[in-house]
VMD Tcl script that builds the backbone (N, CA, C; Angstrom):
set m [mol new atoms 318]
animate dup $m
set s [atomselect $m all]
$s set {name element resname resid chain x y z} {
  {N N MET 1 A -47.347 45.813 -43.359}
  {CA C MET 1 A -46.950 45.542 -42.006}
  {C C MET 1 A -48.080 45.018 -41.418}
  {N N LYS 2 A -49.412 45.623 -41.563}
  {CA C LYS 2 A -50.599 45.255 -40.848}
  {C C LYS 2 A -50.970 43.827 -41.657}
  {N N THR 3 A -50.807 43.614 -42.665}
  {CA C THR 3 A -51.142 42.201 -43.162}
  {C C THR 3 A -50.034 41.107 -42.823}
  {N N SER 4 A -49.073 41.355 -42.646}
  {CA C SER 4 A -48.051 40.400 -41.958}
  {C C SER 4 A -48.477 40.074 -40.715}
  {N N ILE 5 A -48.736 41.187 -39.851}
  {CA C ILE 5 A -48.991 40.647 -38.557}
  {C C ILE 5 A -50.450 40.019 -38.364}
  {N N ILE 6 A -51.378 40.169 -39.409}
  {CA C ILE 6 A -52.555 39.180 -39.232}
  {C C ILE 6 A -52.200 37.911 -39.705}
  {N N THR 7 A -51.420 37.848 -40.822}
  {CA C THR 7 A -51.175 36.582 -41.409}
  {C C THR 7 A -50.242 35.659 -40.236}
  {N N THR 8 A -49.444 36.372 -39.654}
  {CA C THR 8 A -48.780 35.634 -38.657}
  {C C THR 8 A -49.489 35.191 -37.558}
  {N N THR 9 A -50.493 35.927 -37.098}
  {CA C THR 9 A -51.444 35.672 -35.915}
  {C C THR 9 A -52.135 34.397 -36.376}
  {N N ILE 10 A -52.787 34.342 -37.501}
  {CA C ILE 10 A -53.620 33.174 -38.138}
  {C C ILE 10 A -52.818 31.981 -38.187}
  {N N LEU 11 A -51.532 32.085 -38.645}
  {CA C LEU 11 A -50.598 30.963 -38.872}
  {C C LEU 11 A -50.279 30.408 -37.456}
  {N N ILE 12 A -49.831 31.186 -36.471}
  {CA C ILE 12 A -49.581 30.857 -34.987}
  {C C ILE 12 A -50.876 30.129 -34.475}
  {N N GLY 13 A -52.106 30.772 -34.629}
  {CA C GLY 13 A -53.351 30.308 -34.105}
  {C C GLY 13 A -53.674 28.803 -34.440}
  {N N SER 14 A -53.314 28.859 -35.775}
  {CA C SER 14 A -53.803 27.377 -36.514}
  {C C SER 14 A -52.905 26.346 -35.981}
  {N N LEU 15 A -51.572 26.739 -35.819}
  {CA C LEU 15 A -50.411 25.677 -35.413}
  {C C LEU 15 A -50.922 25.335 -33.876}
  {N N LEU 16 A -51.159 26.337 -33.234}
  {CA C LEU 16 A -51.608 25.934 -31.780}
  {C C LEU 16 A -52.773 25.318 -31.486}
  {N N SER 17 A -53.687 25.425 -32.365}
  {CA C SER 17 A -55.140 24.881 -32.153}
  {C C SER 17 A -55.246 23.479 -32.327}
  {N N GLY 18 A -54.217 22.690 -32.900}
  {CA C GLY 18 A -54.445 21.298 -33.083}
  {C C GLY 18 A -54.584 20.422 -31.841}
  {N N CYS 19 A -55.011 19.237 -32.197}
  {CA C CYS 19 A -55.491 18.469 -30.948}
  {C C CYS 19 A -54.312 17.502 -30.476}
  {N N ALA 20 A -54.185 17.018 -29.314}
  {CA C ALA 20 A -53.194 16.108 -28.778}
  {C C ALA 20 A -53.695 14.631 -29.288}
  {N N VAL 21 A -54.657 14.597 -29.661}
  {CA C VAL 21 A -55.635 13.240 -30.013}
  {C C VAL 21 A -56.016 13.383 -31.154}
  {N N GLN 22 A -56.168 12.083 -31.871}
  {CA C GLN 22 A -57.061 12.114 -33.069}
  {C C GLN 22 A -58.381 12.344 -32.787}
  {N N ASN 23 A -58.825 13.304 -33.760}
  {CA C ASN 23 A -60.287 13.975 -33.296}
  {C C ASN 23 A -61.131 13.408 -34.127}
  {N N ASP 24 A -61.705 12.065 -33.634}
  {CA C ASP 24 A -62.873 11.473 -34.444}
  {C C ASP 24 A -64.140 11.883 -34.166}
  {N N LYS 25 A -64.321 12.613 -32.735}
  {CA C LYS 25 A -65.662 13.171 -32.375}
  {C C LYS 25 A -65.396 14.239 -31.373}
  {N N THR 26 A -65.974 15.307 -31.579}
  {CA C THR 26 A -65.949 16.428 -30.674}
  {C C THR 26 A -67.412 16.712 -30.103}
  {N N GLN 27 A -67.303 16.828 -28.957}
  {CA C GLN 27 A -68.720 17.016 -28.270}
  {C C GLN 27 A -68.499 17.859 -26.911}
  {N N PHE 28 A -69.616 18.773 -26.766}
  {CA C PHE 28 A -69.539 19.462 -25.635}
  {C C PHE 28 A -69.836 18.753 -24.337}
  {N N GLN 29 A -69.133 19.110 -23.243}
  {CA C GLN 29 A -69.248 18.455 -21.874}
  {C C GLN 29 A -69.101 19.466 -21.051}
  {N N GLY 30 A -70.190 19.762 -20.287}
  {CA C GLY 30 A -70.393 20.894 -19.355}
  {C C GLY 30 A -70.379 22.334 -20.275}
  {N N LEU 31 A -69.458 23.252 -20.133}
  {CA C LEU 31 A -69.415 24.275 -20.871}
  {C C LEU 31 A -68.107 24.260 -22.051}
  {N N GLY 32 A -67.348 23.173 -22.026}
  {CA C GLY 32 A -66.345 23.195 -22.779}
  {C C GLY 32 A -66.302 22.037 -23.592}
  {N N LEU 33 A -65.242 21.952 -24.525}
  {CA C LEU 33 A -65.451 20.889 -25.607}
  {C C LEU 33 A -64.466 19.586 -25.165}
  {N N THR 34 A -64.854 18.244 -25.595}
  {CA C THR 34 A -63.898 17.144 -25.725}
  {C C THR 34 A -63.676 16.809 -27.186}
  {N N TYR 35 A -62.423 16.552 -27.248}
  {CA C TYR 35 A -62.094 15.852 -28.597}
  {C C TYR 35 A -61.687 14.161 -28.330}
  {N N GLN 36 A -62.400 13.650 -28.977}
  {CA C GLN 36 A -62.387 12.042 -28.779}
  {C C GLN 36 A -61.911 11.357 -29.799}
  {N N SER 37 A -60.985 10.190 -29.717}
  {CA C SER 37 A -60.696 9.220 -30.680}
  {C C SER 37 A -61.678 8.082 -30.610}
  {N N ASP 38 A -61.780 7.421 -31.791}
  {CA C ASP 38 A -62.773 6.311 -31.600}
  {C C ASP 38 A -61.651 5.190 -30.992}
  {N N VAL 39 A -62.409 4.032 -30.348}
  {CA C VAL 39 A -61.728 2.929 -29.708}
  {C C VAL 39 A -60.829 2.135 -30.684}
  {N N LYS 40 A -59.568 2.061 -30.440}
  {CA C LYS 40 A -58.688 1.308 -31.123}
  {C C LYS 40 A -58.161 0.010 -30.661}
  {N N LYS 41 A -58.004 -1.082 -31.402}
  {CA C LYS 41 A -57.747 -2.338 -30.972}
  {C C LYS 41 A -56.201 -2.309 -31.189}
  {N N LEU 42 A -55.368 -2.695 -29.933}
  {CA C LEU 42 A -53.992 -2.854 -29.780}
  {C C LEU 42 A -53.609 -4.127 -30.442}
  {N N GLU 43 A -52.329 -4.262 -30.828}
  {CA C GLU 43 A -51.798 -5.694 -31.163}
  {C C GLU 43 A -51.950 -6.979 -30.268}
  {N N ASN 44 A -51.733 -6.203 -28.960}
  {CA C ASN 44 A -51.916 -7.421 -27.837}
  {C C ASN 44 A -53.447 -7.885 -27.483}
  {N N GLY 45 A -54.318 -7.196 -28.065}
  {CA C GLY 45 A -55.745 -7.561 -27.872}
  {C C GLY 45 A -56.387 -6.660 -27.021}
  {N N ASP 46 A -55.516 -5.599 -26.351}
  {CA C ASP 46 A -56.207 -4.667 -25.522}
  {C C ASP 46 A -56.678 -3.562 -26.401}
  {N N TYR 47 A -57.503 -2.455 -25.977}
  {CA C TYR 47 A -58.001 -1.383 -26.569}
  {C C TYR 47 A -57.526 -0.169 -26.161}
  {N N LEU 48 A -57.617 0.906 -26.818}
  {CA C LEU 48 A -57.055 2.085 -26.365}
  {C C LEU 48 A -57.959 3.338 -26.862}
  {N N THR 49 A -58.451 4.210 -26.099}
  {CA C THR 49 A -59.269 5.387 -26.318}
  {C C THR 49 A -58.245 6.697 -25.827}
  {N N GLU 50 A -58.528 7.726 -26.407}
  {CA C GLU 50 A -57.792 8.987 -26.072}
  {C C GLU 50 A -58.888 10.074 -26.105}
  {N N VAL 51 A -58.727 10.979 -24.940}
  {CA C VAL 51 A -59.790 12.202 -24.895}
  {C C VAL 51 A -58.880 13.411 -24.591}
  {N N GLU 52 A -59.335 14.499 -25.182}
  {CA C GLU 52 A -58.741 15.824 -24.639}
  {C C GLU 52 A -59.920 16.558 -24.281}
  {N N ALA 53 A -59.670 17.347 -23.109}
  {CA C ALA 53 A -60.685 18.081 -22.694}
  {C C ALA 53 A -60.398 19.488 -22.444}
  {N N ALA 54 A -61.102 20.446 -22.613}
  {CA C ALA 54 A -60.869 21.702 -22.262}
  {C C ALA 54 A -61.277 22.180 -20.733}
  {N N PRO 55 A -60.560 23.190 -20.334}
  {CA C PRO 55 A -60.733 23.294 -18.993}
  {C C PRO 55 A -62.295 23.447 -18.520}
  {N N ALA 56 A -63.134 24.061 -19.368}
  {CA C ALA 56 A -64.506 23.927 -18.842}
  {C C ALA 56 A -65.142 22.880 -19.134}
  {N N ALA 57 A -64.696 21.968 -19.734}
  {CA C ALA 57 A -64.892 20.513 -19.701}
  {C C ALA 57 A -64.461 19.568 -18.748}
  {N N GLY 58 A -63.684 20.152 -17.714}
  {CA C GLY 58 A -63.180 19.225 -16.675}
  {C C GLY 58 A -61.718 19.135 -16.666}
  {N N ARG 59 A -60.970 19.349 -17.799}
  {CA C ARG 59 A -59.588 19.302 -18.046}
  {C C ARG 59 A -59.227 17.776 -17.764}
  {N N ILE 60 A -58.152 17.440 -17.093}
  {CA C ILE 60 A -57.657 16.024 -16.812}
  {C C ILE 60 A -59.019 15.084 -16.288}
  {N N GLN 61 A -59.622 15.695 -15.224}
  {CA C GLN 61 A -60.554 14.901 -14.746}
  {C C GLN 61 A -61.705 14.572 -15.596}
  {N N GLY 62 A -61.947 15.545 -16.350}
  {CA C GLY 62 A -63.094 15.381 -17.241}
  {C C GLY 62 A -62.645 14.392 -18.695}
  {N N ALA 63 A -61.383 14.473 -18.939}
  {CA C ALA 63 A -60.747 13.584 -19.966}
  {C C ALA 63 A -60.780 12.319 -19.507}
  {N N ILE 64 A -60.382 12.076 -18.159}
  {CA C ILE 64 A -60.486 10.761 -17.855}
  {C C ILE 64 A -61.972 10.113 -17.628}
  {N N GLY 65 A -62.839 10.854 -17.201}
  {CA C GLY 65 A -64.280 10.383 -17.044}
  {C C GLY 65 A -64.754 10.090 -18.317}
  {N N THR 66 A -64.531 11.057 -19.202}
  {CA C THR 66 A -65.084 10.609 -20.449}
  {C C THR 66 A -64.296 9.467 -21.301}
  {N N ALA 67 A -62.997 9.256 -21.080}
  {CA C ALA 67 A -62.439 8.042 -21.867}
  {C C ALA 67 A -62.903 6.846 -21.019}
  {N N THR 68 A -63.228 6.874 -19.670}
  {CA C THR 68 A -63.712 5.909 -18.789}
  {C C THR 68 A -65.161 5.273 -19.371}
  {N N LYS 69 A -66.092 6.326 -19.545}
  {CA C LYS 69 A -67.288 6.139 -20.016}
  {C C LYS 69 A -67.431 5.590 -21.378}
  {N N LYS 70 A -66.613 6.232 -22.301}
  {CA C LYS 70 A -66.320 5.629 -23.745}
  {C C LYS 70 A -65.960 4.143 -23.760}
  {N N ALA 71 A -64.969 3.738 -22.909}
  {CA C ALA 71 A -64.538 2.347 -22.916}
  {C C ALA 71 A -65.472 1.468 -22.349}
  {N N SER 72 A -66.371 1.942 -20.955}
  {CA C SER 72 A -67.175 1.036 -20.587}
  {C C SER 72 A -68.477 1.002 -21.491}
  {N N ASP 73 A -68.835 1.887 -22.182}
  {CA C ASP 73 A -70.056 1.886 -23.425}
  {C C ASP 73 A -69.691 0.781 -24.463}
  {N N PHE 74 A -68.178 0.814 -24.862}
  {CA C PHE 74 A -67.855 0.107 -25.937}
  {C C PHE 74 A -67.848 -1.439 -25.447}
  {N N CYS 75 A -67.328 -1.780 -24.169}
  {CA C CYS 75 A -67.575 -3.099 -23.703}
  {C C CYS 75 A -68.844 -3.530 -23.398}
  {N N ARG 76 A -69.694 -2.689 -22.921}
  {CA C ARG 76 A -71.217 -3.007 -22.611}
  {C C ARG 76 A -71.905 -3.520 -23.837}
  {N N VAL 77 A -71.677 -2.764 -24.963}
  {CA C VAL 77 A -72.210 -3.357 -26.295}
  {C C VAL 77 A -71.880 -4.893 -26.502}
  {N N GLN 78 A -70.738 -5.332 -26.071}
  {CA C GLN 78 A -70.325 -6.477 -26.324}
  {C C GLN 78 A -70.922 -7.362 -24.826}
  {N N ASN 79 A -71.661 -6.939 -24.049}
  {CA C ASN 79 A -72.100 -7.702 -22.959}
  {C C ASN 79 A -70.907 -8.105 -22.104}
  {N N LYS 80 A -69.857 -7.100 -21.899}
  {CA C LYS 80 A -68.821 -7.413 -21.122}
  {C C LYS 80 A -68.451 -6.265 -20.252}
  {N N SER 81 A -67.590 -6.316 -19.336}
  {CA C SER 81 A -67.349 -5.158 -18.495}
  {C C SER 81 A -65.773 -4.932 -18.932}
  {N N MET 82 A -65.643 -3.388 -18.451}
  {CA C MET 82 A -64.411 -3.058 -18.843}
  {C C MET 82 A -63.448 -3.212 -17.741}
  {N N LYS 83 A -62.186 -3.381 -18.014}
  {CA C LYS 83 A -61.214 -3.526 -17.172}
  {C C LYS 83 A -59.959 -2.529 -17.441}
  {N N GLU 84 A -59.720 -1.693 -16.715}
  {CA C GLU 84 A -58.738 -0.593 -17.104}
  {C C GLU 84 A -57.166 -1.211 -16.934}
  {N N VAL 85 A -56.401 -1.281 -17.930}
  {CA C VAL 85 A -55.197 -1.733 -17.923}
  {C C VAL 85 A -54.063 -0.698 -17.525}
  {N N LYS 86 A -54.247 0.709 -18.073}
  {CA C LYS 86 A -53.462 1.535 -17.684}
  {C C LYS 86 A -54.065 2.911 -18.305}
  {N N THR 87 A -53.929 3.977 -17.484}
  {CA C THR 87 A -54.355 5.356 -17.703}
  {C C THR 87 A -52.861 6.302 -17.792}
  {N N GLU 88 A -52.919 6.869 -18.949}
  {CA C GLU 88 A -51.888 7.927 -18.943}
  {C C GLU 88 A -52.440 9.532 -19.111}
  {N N ILE 89 A -52.021 10.478 -18.376}
  {CA C ILE 89 A -52.569 11.739 -18.462}
  {C C ILE 89 A -51.396 12.680 -18.751}
  {N N ASP 90 A -51.920 13.917 -19.659}
  {CA C ASP 90 A -50.827 14.512 -20.120}
  {C C ASP 90 A -51.730 15.863 -20.169}
  {N N THR 91 A -50.940 16.981 -20.467}
  {CA C THR 91 A -51.664 18.322 -20.984}
  {C C THR 91 A -51.332 18.690 -22.110}
  {N N HIS 92 A -52.159 19.412 -23.287}
  {CA C HIS 92 A -51.673 19.950 -24.331}
  {C C HIS 92 A -51.745 21.282 -24.343}
  {N N LEU 93 A -50.616 22.062 -24.715}
  {CA C LEU 93 A -50.524 23.368 -24.618}
  {C C LEU 93 A -50.687 23.947 -23.044}
  {N N LEU 94 A -50.396 23.030 -22.251}
  {CA C LEU 94 A -50.812 23.333 -20.720}
  {C C LEU 94 A -52.018 23.908 -20.314}
  {N N VAL 95 A -52.938 23.789 -21.387}
  {CA C VAL 95 A -54.337 24.007 -20.946}
  {C C VAL 95 A -55.342 22.917 -20.635}
  {N N ASN 96 A -55.466 22.055 -21.878}
  {CA C ASN 96 A -56.276 21.056 -22.205}
  {C C ASN 96 A -55.791 19.728 -21.327}
  {N N GLY 97 A -56.660 18.971 -20.718}
  {CA C GLY 97 A -56.279 17.698 -20.089}
  {C C GLY 97 A -56.305 16.659 -21.224}
  {N N VAL 98 A -55.384 15.648 -21.188}
  {CA C VAL 98 A -55.329 14.449 -22.066}
  {C C VAL 98 A -55.569 13.198 -21.203}
  {N N ALA 99 A -56.155 12.333 -21.562}
  {CA C ALA 99 A -56.060 11.030 -21.214}
  {C C ALA 99 A -56.013 9.889 -22.095}
  {N N ARG 100 A -55.374 8.997 -21.919}
  {CA C ARG 100 A -55.176 7.927 -22.780}
  {C C ARG 100 A -55.410 6.562 -21.881}
  {N N LEU 101 A -56.454 5.956 -22.390}
  {CA C LEU 101 A -56.915 4.763 -21.472}
  {C C LEU 101 A -56.817 3.326 -22.376}
  {N N THR 102 A -55.886 2.616 -21.774}
  {CA C THR 102 A -55.723 1.175 -22.251}
  {C C THR 102 A -56.598 0.232 -21.398}
  {N N PHE 103 A -57.414 -0.448 -22.051}
  {CA C PHE 103 A -58.377 -1.268 -21.425}
  {C C PHE 103 A -58.622 -2.765 -22.064}
  {N N LYS 104 A -59.391 -3.489 -21.275}
  {CA C LYS 104 A -59.729 -4.846 -21.762}
  {C C LYS 104 A -61.297 -4.926 -21.629}
  {N N CYS 105 A -61.913 -5.763 -22.432}
  {CA C CYS 105 A -63.151 -6.216 -22.250}
  {C C CYS 105 A -63.273 -7.487 -21.800}
  {N N ILE 106 A -64.009 -7.680 -20.403}
  {CA C ILE 106 A -63.915 -9.015 -20.020}
  {C C ILE 106 A -65.239 -9.574 -19.600}
}
mol reanalyze $m
mol bondsrecalc $m
mol representation Tube
mol addrep $m
């Protein structure tokens, strides 16, 4: 009985701990973690980056800020400016904030 409770707890915990974004980079921001995807080029020429932020990392506002900084840095390397096309926000497990930023480098 005790073993099945422990096994069930571990299984449920691992299922719930998955990220809502592709986790290419994990980084501390403040006291919490952010999970960040690499910048991806879309078929229409725009770019996409996604960030999930824990409550101690600013949740939705932390995710938006990190995604915006990541996009700006990506464009700056090309000597261009970042222009936001669309920002979508969401939550993961009703706790972490998720931001998906579509942008152009101009």
